[in-house]
ZAMARGU-4260 file (C-alpha; in steps of 0.2 Angstrom, whole numbers, plus 5000, padded with zeros to 4 digits):
<rodrens>
0) 5251/5375/5584 | 5253/5391/5594 | 5264/5405/5589 | 5275/5402/5605 | 5277/5384/5600
5) 5282/5389/5582 | 5295/5401/5588 | 5301/5388/5600 | 5303/5376/5585 | 5311/5389/5574
10) 5324/5393/5588 | 5328/5375/5591 | 5329/5372/5572 | 5341/5387/5570 | 5351/5382/5585
15) 5353/5364/5578 | 5358/5371/5561 | 5370/5383/5569 | 5377/5369/5580 | 5378/5357/5565
20) 5388/5370/5555 | 5400/5373/5569 | 5402/5354/5571 | 5405/5352/5552 | 5417/5366/5551
25) 5428/5359/5565 | 5425/5340/5561 | 5443/5336/5560 | 5447/5345/5576 | 5433/5335/5584
30) 5439/5319/5577 | 5457/5322/5583 | 5451/5326/5600 | 5440/5310/5600 | 5455/5300/5595
35) 5465/5307/5609 | 5451/5303/5621 | 5451/5285/5615 | 5470/5284/5617 | 5468/5290/5635
40) 5455/5277/5638 | 5465/5263/5630 | 5479/5269/5642 | 5468/5267/5657 | 5462/5250/5650
45) 5480/5244/5649 | 5484/5250/5666 | 5469/5240/5673 | 5475/5225/5663 | 5492/5226/5671
50) 5485/5228/5688 | 5474/5213/5685 | 5489/5203/5679 | 5499/5208/5694 | 5486/5202/5706
55) 5483/5186/5697 | 5502/5182/5698 | 5502/5186/5716 | 5487/5175/5719 | 5496/5161/5709
60) 5512/5163/5720 | 5502/5162/5735 | 5494/5146/5729 | 5511/5139/5725 | 5516/5143/5743
65) 5501/5135/5750 | 5505/5119/5740 | 5523/5119/5747 | 5516/5121/5765 | 5504/5107/5763
70) 5518/5096/5756 | 5529/5101/5771 | 5515/5098/5784 | 5510/5081/5776 | 5527/5075/5780
75) 5526/5082/5797 | 5510/5073/5801 | 5518/5057/5795 | 5532/5059/5807 | 5521/5064/5821
80) 5510/5048/5818 | 5526/5038/5818 | 5531/5045/5835 | 5514/5042/5842 | 5510/5060/5844
85) 5492/5060/5837 | 5487/5077/5845 | 5501/5086/5836 | 5497/5076/5820 | 5479/5082/5821
90) 5484/5100/5824 | 5495/5099/5808 | 5481/5091/5799 | 5469/5105/5804 | 5482/5117/5796
95) 5483/5107/5780 | 5464/5107/5779 | 5463/5126/5781 | 5476/5128/5767 | 5467/5116/5755
100) 5451/5126/5758 | 5460/5142/5754 | 5467/5134/5738 | 5450/5128/5733 | 5443/5146/5736
105) 5456/5155/5726 | 5458/5143/5711 | 5442/5148/5703 | 5446/5167/5707 | 5462/5165/5698
110) 5453/5156/5684 | 5441/5171/5683 | 5455/5183/5683 | 5463/5174/5668 | 5447/5175/5658
115) 5445/5193/5662 | 5463/5196/5656 | 5459/5187/5639 | 5443/5198/5637 | 5453/5214/5641
120) 5467/5209/5629 | 5454/5206/5616 | 5444/5222/5619 | 5461/5232/5619 | 5467/5224/5603
125) 5450/5227/5594 | 5449/5245/5600 | 5468/5248/5595 | 5463/5242/5577 | 5448/5252/5577
130) 5457/5268/5582 | 5471/5265/5570 | 5459/5262/5556 | 5450/5278/5561 | 5466/5287/5562
135) 5471/5282/5544 | 5454/5288/5538 | 5456/5304/5546 | 5473/5306/5538 | 5465/5302/5521
140) 5452/5315/5525 | 5465/5328/5530 | 5474/5325/5514 | 5458/5326/5503 | 5454/5342/5513
145) 5471/5350/5509 | 5470/5345/5491 | 5453/5352/5489 | 5459/5368/5497 | 5474/5369/5486
150) 5463/5366/5471 | 5451/5380/5476 | 5465/5392/5479 | 5473/5387/5462 | 5456/5389/5453
155) 5454/5407/5461 | 5472/5411/5456 | 5469/5404/5439 | 5454/5415/5437 | 5463/5430/5442
160) 5478/5425/5431 | 5466/5424/5416 | 5460/5441/5420 | 5478/5448/5422 | 5483/5439/5406
165) 5468/5447/5397 | 5473/5464/5403 | 5491/5461/5398 | 5486/5456/5381 | 5476/5472/5379
170) 5491/5482/5384 | 5502/5473/5372 | 5490/5476/5358 | 5490/5495/5362 | 5509/5495/5362
175) 5510/5487/5345 | 5497/5499/5338 | 5507/5514/5345 | 5523/5507/5338 | 5515/5504/5321
180) 5509/5523/5321 | 5526/5529/5326 | 5534/5518/5312 | 5522/5526/5299 | 5526/5543/5306
185) 5545/5540/5304 | 5542/5533/5286 | 5533/5548/5281 | 5546/5560/5288 | 5560/5551/5278
190) 5549/5552/5262 | 5548/5571/5265 | 5566/5573/5268 | 5571/5563/5253 | 5560/5574/5242
195) 5568/5589/5249 | 5586/5583/5246 | 5581/5574/5229 | 5586/5558/5236 | 5570/5550/5230
200) 5573/5556/5213 | 5591/5549/5213 | 5585/5533/5219 | 5572/5532/5204 | 5586/5536/5192
205) 5598/5523/5199 | 5584/5510/5198 | 5582/5515/5179 | 5600/5513/5176 | 5603/5531/5172
210) 5614/5536/5186 | 5628/5524/5191 | 5627/5517/5207 | 5641/5514/5220 | 5655/5502/5213
215) 5657/5486/5221 | 5673/5476/5225 | 5670/5466/5209 | 5669/5481/5199 | 5685/5488/5205
220) 5694/5471/5202 | 5687/5470/5185 | 5693/5488/5180 | 5711/5486/5188 | 5714/5469/5179
225) 5708/5475/5162 | 5723/5479/5149 | 5727/5498/5148 | 5723/5506/5131 | 5738/5515/5122
230) 5735/5533/5120 | 5745/5542/5105 | 5750/5559/5111 | 5753/5572/5098 | 5768/5584/5101
235) 5763/5602/5104 | 5774/5608/5089 | 5766/5596/5077 | 5749/5602/5083 | 5753/5620/5080
240) 5759/5617/5062 | 5744/5607/5058 | 5733/5622/5064 | 5743/5635/5054 | 5741/5625/5038
245) 5723/5624/5041 | 5722/5642/5043 | 5731/5645/5026
</rodrens>
């Protein structure tokens, strides 16, 4: 194969691949347009069927008229023969023969039109069914396409959300670490302040029971409900005399 032929084959292959990609990317739009084209064709077929039915009915009405004329002319022939007017009877008979010939020619035509109507009705009904089936399949494909697009979007957002959650967790860990450091700083500052004021030593003495703690409500009630002790007060004069005797 020459270089030119290879380049030509490459160009055709590339063009075919590119065209196929365009078709695949717009498959749903193409299907929708094809459905619209089929609907338009069905509309044209229905118009043609309606026209055929109208012509067949006109032909049948014409045949009916021919039959009515024949019946009328037959009576006229009988009347002319009864009056001895054979020439007139023959003239009318010629007209009857012409009408019968036209009926004989048009009856097969009407039969053919009826057969064509039946075929057209069948074809239209079958095509309608195919179009409706294809339309349902297209709807299913559209739903599946929308679902897949939604799933793809959710998957991408979920990946981004996982990344954001990981970043937020790292930030939370840093905040907790910073709070723990601040808490240790506050604790250390309080310990230094307690040592400076002696509060830490008082706490140790209270814990050992050496220093009294704050009275509770129960302690106050117990103290106030206990009986008072009678204290004997020695008069000041007696105290003075006692002191003088002791000195002597």
